[in-house]
Phi, psi and omega in degrees: 000130188268004182240153185279333177282154177248135176290147176210158182302132179097346179285152178265134176228171175251144178226154176286149180219147170296125183306326180296336180262004187219042176053037176091351181265144179264011177226139178228158174278148177215151177253136181288127179251343178199144174238125178294157184304326181281355181060019179262333180233149181225162169249148183220159168248124186267139177247087181285155177273070183197141173266352184283333184238145176288170178297124183273146177247130176234146181240157173058046176277143177247154183289142173224144178292327178223145178261145175211106177291129179232109183298342180266358183228097183296339178292340179296339179284349184252044176234158174214161175211164176284147174298146178293151176282138181279000000 
């Protein structure tokens, strides 16, 4: 794992989102719902900025230092990162 923090259930992370499903933003907040034993992959519930879609659930996300939503690469949706410090 390339980051010093460890994911745990209930922590907030950022995930890539299609902007059309997230009020124009390509990043959404998500809450960790499961951490695999190896601490390399997590499951999340996504909180998109939209009333049109229900809270999405994604599984087996891996950590990335930076997120980049790519509409031509569905694997880009299965990454997560820590929110930047303000």
